[in-house]
N, C-alpha and C positions, 0 to 999 in steps of 0.2 A: 223710482227707488223705495225698496221694501225694506222697512225698519222694525227690528223686534220690541223697540221703546220708543217712547216720545220724548228723547233728551234732544231737545232743540240744539242746544251747543254742538253735539256730536252732527246730527244733519247739517247745520251751518258749515261747520267744519269740512265734512265731505263735501258739499256742494261747492264750497270755495275751493277745493283742490282739483276740482274737476276741470278738464282743457276746454270743454265746452259749457256755455251757461245752461242753467234748468230753471224751470219755473214751475210752480208748485200749482197744479190745478185743482185738486182736492186732496185733503187731509182725511183719513179715516184711522179709526183705532183699533178696527178688528178686519181681517181681510175678508173680501167677499167670497162667494160659493167657490168651491174649486174648478168646477166647470166653467163657470163664467170667468175667472182668472185666466184660465186655459185658453177659452176662446178669445179674450181681449189680447193676450200675448201673441197668441197665432195669427190676429188681425194686425197686429202692428208689424209683426214679422213680415208678413206678405206686403204690406205698403212699403216697408223699406226696401224689399227685393224689386219691387215695381218702380220705386223711385230711382233705385241703382240701374237698372235696366234704360230707363229714358236718359241717362247721362251719358 
């Protein structure tokens, strides 16, 4: 989840309304480098596709 602010109440509300549970692995106050963020998102998407193919 990407948030523009650090409002804990808003984040807790958003996570509570989610259909699937979420755990926070890391909290950052600034976004990482754009290229790194794109690479991580692509990696996550590829893993999800691979997982769906196994099912």
